[in-house]
N, C-alpha and C positions, 0 to 999 in steps of 0.2 A: 132017120140018118143025118141032115142035116144039122136039127136040133141037138143030137146029142154032141156034133164033131162040134160045132157054135159052142157047148158048154167047157168040153176038153179044154180050147183054145182062152175060153173066159178063165178056165180053175187054174192055168199054163200063167198064163197073164197074172194075176192075182199073187203067184207062185213065185215069180222073176224077181232075184235078190238084186236092189239094189245094192253100187258099189259108191261108195262115198269116199273121199281124201279134204280134210283139212290138215290147212299144213299152219304153222305159225313160226315166227321168226327165234323164240325163245318159248322153250318148256312150262314157264312159271305162266304163260298168255292162254293158253291151253290145258291149262293145269286141273283143275276143278270140270270142264269136262270129259277128258278123258279119264279120272278117277269115277266121274259119274256110269260112263256110258261101260268099264271095266265092271266095276259093281253090278251092273243087269246083268252084264254075261254072266259071272258069278252067281247072280241070282234066280238066273236061268230066268230071267226076264223078258216080258215081248215088248217093252213100255217102247223100243225102238223097231220094230217086228222085224218087214225085212230086209232094216238097211244095215250093212259090215260097214264099220268104221276103218278106216286108217290112219296114222296119224303121219306127221311130217314134219322135222324142227331143221327148218329151214338154214339157222345161221342171221346172223345183221346183217344188214348194206345188200345192196344190188347184184353185184357180181358172184356173191357168195349163194346169193337167192337165184337169181337165173341157172345157174352152175346145177343145184342140186334136185331144184324141180325137172330139169328137164332129164337130168337123169334119172330122176323117179317116175316118172308118168311113159319114159319111154321103155320100160320094164312091167306097165304095170296100168290097167286098162280102169277107166272111173264113169258113171254114167253123171256125177257133179262131182265139183272141185272146190274147196271152200280157202282164202284165205284171210285166217283172222287175224287184230291185235291191236297193241292201244294206236292212241294217236296223238298229239298236237293239233291242238284250233286255232287259225286265223280269225273261223268263224265266233265272235261273243257269245253268238244266241244258242249258240248249239251249249247246253250243260255238262259240265262234268259229269261224267261218267253216261252221257246218252249213244246211243247204237244208230250208227248212220250205214249206208251202203255206199259205195265209190262209186260213180258213173265215169267217170273222166280220170287220167292223171300223167302225168310229165315231167321231164326231168326238170329240177327244180335251182340245179346248183354244176349244169353243165356248162360247161363255157369258157370264157380266159377273162383277163386280168388287164385294162388297157393303163397302167399307171395306176390310180388312185377312181377309174374307173370299171364296175366289174361290165362283162359283153357275156350274154345266155346265148344259148346256141341260135336259139332266133334273130337276134340282132347280127347273128357270125353268120347266117344265113346256113345255116347245117343243116335247119327241115331238106333242102332241096336232096342232100348224099343219104338223109335219115327220120326214120319218122322219132316223132319228137313229146310229138302229140298224142296217148291212146287211149280209145274208148268204150265204152262196153256197154251190149243194152239189153247182155241180162241182168234183170234187175228183181226184189222179191217187192210184190207189189204192195204190204202192208208197211216196209221198212223205209224211212224217209232218206233221201239220196242227197250224195254232196260231192266234188271235187278236189284234188289233191295234188299235191307235186312233191315228186320223193328227190330225197337228199341223201347227200354221203357226210354231211353234216348239218346235226339239229340246229336251228338258227336258235341264239343265246344272249347277242346284241342286239339292241337298239339300230343300227343303222341297215345288218343283214332281216334283221324282221322289216323293219321299213320297207326294201326295196322288194322282196318279194313278194311282202304283201300287193305292193302299188301294181309292180309286174302283174301278179299270176291269178290275185283277186280267188284265189278259191278259199275251200275253206281249213281244208288241211294240211299239215304233212307227216311222211312216214316217211322210211328207208328205204321199205321192200317192194313198194305199191305194181310201181311202172314195169317192175325184171315180172314179179306175176305176170302184168296181163301180154307184156309180149311172148313169154313163151305160155300164154294158156291160146292166147288168138287164132290160128295157125290150126290149131285145133277142132274138132266138133263137138266139143265136149261144153256145158255151159258152167262156167265158173264167176265166183260174184265174191267179190271184196267186201267184210265185214269188220269195221272198225271203230271202237270207243273210245271216246275221250275224256284223256289223263291231264289232261293241264293244258294250259292256253299258250298261244305262243308270244313272249314276252320276255323282257330281260331274264336269265335262268334262276332260277329258283325255287328248287326242291323241293319246299315248304311250303308252297300253294299244289303240289301236284296232290291227286290224289287215284295210287295206281289201280287201291287194290278193290275202291266199287266199280270203276274200268274194267275190271278182269271179273269180275264178280260178275255186273250185268253185260255185259260183252257174251261169257260163256252160257248164263241164262237163257239170254235170245236166240245162241245157235241147238239147244241142248231144246227148247219148246219149237222150235221152226223144224225142227229134224222131224218130233214128234208128230207134227202135223202133218207131216208127207206124205207116211202111212194111211192118212184118214183119207 
């Protein structure tokens, strides 16, 4: 009887469905993944095994992202949550199209102007009243990790770029990551932020960007990683 009971418990564990939420600021950043997933469902394929995926478009920016994610996860339960998207890199050793996970986020343009000087949240001692640095220890073993700042305005002139690069010494900047970390940190759900490099943070020149490559590599990695989860 003990052996039979163990068999039933094991069978139940194998059949448990994993519910995963994948968040992106815009629909085009996750469209290849969503298209692939929906196609598999139509084909009744088990390429994702027992994984059920929900997709959430949070909108661009920290406030919109925080509100959207908080409202959504308050009404749904998930086993894992991913935020995916493209980003600009300060670290030029990261190739365009490379995919990394983010282990730390901080505000990149929260502060005040003092005439021609910019005072960030740390210089103003705002960290005594609120958290301005968030870290995430949920890391994917086979994926390179990096640090990031979240900003309301992407850097596009040399003065801003030079200041942020010297002050924060991070790998990338994005517009939603810290909101994701802040909402998820008080949950018991493993969460991951995955970014693909679409451009370098230099004076704005869209002719040097490669958004299609970044989106392709980002979505391919996520598809492959989800498939590994069922093996």
